C-alpha positions in Angstrom: -6.4 -49.6 12.2 -3.6 -48.8 9.8 -2.0 -45.4 10.1 -2.4 -43.2 7.0 0.6 -43.2 4.6 1.9 -40.4 2.5 1.6 -40.7 -1.2 4.8 -40.5 -3.3 3.8 -37.0 -4.3 3.5 -35.8 -0.7 6.5 -37.6 0.8 9.5 -35.3 1.3 12.4 -36.1 -1.0 16.0 -36.7 0.2 17.1 -33.3 -1.1 14.3 -31.6 0.9 15.3 -33.5 4.0 19.0 -32.7 3.6 18.2 -29.0 3.0 16.1 -28.9 6.2 18.9 -30.4 8.2 21.3 -28.0 6.7 19.1 -25.0 7.7 18.9 -26.5 11.3 22.6 -26.9 11.5 23.3 -23.3 10.4 20.8 -22.0 12.9 22.3 -24.0 15.7 25.8 -22.8 14.7 24.7 -19.2 14.8 23.0 -19.7 18.2 26.2 -21.3 19.6 28.4 -18.4 18.4 25.9 -15.9 19.9 25.9 -17.7 23.2 29.7 -17.9 23.2 30.1 -14.2 22.6 27.5 -13.4 25.2 29.0 -15.6 27.9 32.6 -14.5 27.3 31.6 -10.8 27.1 33.0 -10.5 23.6 29.7 -9.5 22.0 29.9 -6.0 20.5 27.8 -3.4 22.3 26.3 -2.0 19.2 26.3 -2.4 15.4 29.7 -1.7 13.9 29.9 2.0 12.9 32.2 1.2 9.9 29.5 -0.9 8.3 27.2 2.2 8.0 26.4 2.7 4.4 26.2 6.5 4.9 22.8 6.8 3.1 21.6 9.9 5.0 23.8 12.3 3.0 22.7 11.2 -0.5 19.1 11.1 0.6 19.3 14.6 2.0 21.0 15.8 -1.2 18.2 14.2 -3.3 15.5 15.8 -1.1 17.1 19.2 -1.5 17.4 18.8 -5.3 13.7 17.8 -5.5 12.6 20.9 -3.5 14.8 23.2 -5.6 13.7 21.6 -8.9 10.0 21.5 -8.3 9.3 24.6 -10.3 11.8 24.3 -13.2 12.8 20.7 -13.9 11.2 18.9 -16.8 10.2 15.8 -14.8 8.1 18.0 -12.6 6.8 20.3 -15.3 5.8 17.5 -17.7 5.0 14.6 -15.4 4.4 15.2 -11.7 2.6 18.6 -12.1 0.2 17.5 -14.9 -0.5 14.3 -13.0 -1.2 16.3 -9.8 -3.4 18.7 -11.7 -5.4 15.9 -13.3 -6.0 14.2 -10.0 -7.1 17.4 -8.2 -9.3 18.3 -11.2 -11.2 15.0 -11.0 -11.3 15.2 -7.2 -12.8 18.7 -7.3 -15.3 17.7 -10.0 -16.5 14.7 -8.0 -16.8 16.8 -4.8 -18.9 19.4 -6.6 -21.1 16.7 -8.0 -21.6 15.0 -4.6 -22.2 18.3 -2.8 -24.8 19.3 -5.5 -26.9 16.2 -4.9 -29.6 16.8 -2.2 -28.8 14.7 0.8 -32.0 12.5 0.6 -31.0 11.6 -3.0 -27.5 10.9 -1.9 -28.8 8.5 0.8 -30.9 6.8 -1.8 -27.9 6.5 -4.1 -25.7 5.0 -1.3 -28.5 2.6 -0.3 -28.9 1.4 -3.9 -25.1 0.9 -4.4 -24.8 -0.9 -1.0 -27.8 -3.1 -1.8 -26.5 -4.0 -5.2 -23.1 -4.9 -3.8 -24.0 -6.9 -0.7 -27.7 -6.6 0.2 -29.7 -4.7 2.8 -27.0 -5.0 5.6 -24.3 -3.0 3.7 -26.9 -0.6 2.4 -28.2 0.3 5.8 -24.6 0.5 7.2 -23.6 2.9 4.4 -26.5 5.2 5.0 -26.0 5.1 8.8 -22.4 6.0 8.5 -23.1 9.1 6.3 -25.9 10.1 8.6 -23.6 9.9 11.6 -21.1 12.2 9.9 -23.9 14.7 9.3 -25.1 14.5 12.9 -21.5 15.3 14.0 -21.4 18.4 11.8 -18.9 16.8 9.4 -21.1 16.6 6.3 -18.8 18.5 3.9 -15.7 16.8 5.2 -17.3 13.4 4.8 -18.3 14.2 1.2 -14.7 15.3 0.5 -13.4 12.1 1.9 -16.0 10.1 -0.1 -14.8 11.9 -3.3 -11.2 11.1 -2.4 -12.0 7.5 -1.9 -14.0 7.4 -5.2 -11.1 8.9 -7.3 -8.6 6.6 -5.5 -10.6 3.4 -6.2 -11.1 4.4 -9.8 -7.4 4.9 -10.3 -6.7 1.6 -8.5 -9.1 -0.2 -10.8 -7.6 1.3 -13.9 -4.2 0.0 -12.9 -5.2 -3.1 -11.0 -7.4 -4.9 -13.5 -4.9 -5.0 -16.4 -2.1 -5.9 -13.9 -4.2 -8.7 -12.5 -5.0 -10.0 -16.0 -1.3 -10.0 -16.9 -0.4 -11.7 -13.6 -2.9 -14.4 -14.3 -1.6 -15.0 -17.8 2.1 -14.7 -17.2 3.6 -16.4 -14.1 6.8 -14.6 -14.4 5.1 -11.2 -14.3 3.1 -12.4 -11.2 6.2 -13.6 -9.5 7.9 -10.2 -10.1 4.7 -8.3 -9.0 4.0 -10.3 -5.8 6.8 -8.9 -3.6 5.9 -5.4 -4.7 2.3 -5.9 -3.8 3.1 -7.4 -0.5 5.3 -4.5 0.4 2.6 -2.0 -0.7 0.0 -3.7 1.5 2.1 -4.2 4.6 4.2 -1.0 4.9 2.5 1.9 6.8 1.0 4.6 4.7 3.3 7.3 6.0 6.3 5.4 4.7 5.4 6.1 1.0 3.5 9.2 1.8 6.8 11.1 2.5 8.3 10.6 -1.0 4.9 11.3 -2.6 4.7 14.6 -0.8 8.2 15.3 -1.9 7.2 14.9 -5.6 3.7 16.2 -5.6 3.9 18.9 -2.8 1.5 19.4 0.1 -2.0 19.1 -1.4 -4.7 16.5 -1.8 -3.0 14.6 -4.6 -0.5 12.9 -2.3 -3.5 11.6 -0.3 -5.0 10.1 -3.4 -1.6 8.5 -4.5 -1.1 7.0 -1.0 -4.6 5.6 -1.0 -4.1 4.1 -4.4 -0.9 2.4 -3.3 -2.7 0.9 -0.3 -5.8 -0.1 -2.3 -4.0 -1.5 -5.3 -3.0 -5.0 -4.0 -6.6 -6.2 -3.3 
């Protein structure tokens, strides 16, 4: 029985092979240097202090400026504050709507949405989850969380659908967008929650923004 052969399209080229050997040579050289420094006790104990970029001071200065300027700078008065007000207004409106619905009607609505999305399994799971929150005495908190998720998903769809269409039509846009989306999905939420709180203050709007950042890549 003959062994399978690679087609010309799948066979590695000479340039690919040489590049692979080059990477291997560099890795071996770095390993040899590290072993030499370690065995001769010449390896530095810690990272060189003189290489420190000294970023703490400008970051602290920027944080202090943002806190001082929150009530008078135009970027807060005409961008961040109106955006926060719009998010919180929609959030409060959805909360009032959901809390005004009788709980049996809300169960029916959740079951209908779950059944329409994935069938009886998801519908039953959705109703069971909300029922569990009510049994634990967290009905109002669960409705507030549901409203927050609803507003966050709506914003993510408004941004994500046009961005997805542009990425599908323009490869360069997709190539530029891919690293940003990967970073948004892999970094912990508290990493970008800190600057969001700095710009929007301590309220529910930062929670919506952080959720949108996390929900946007899918």
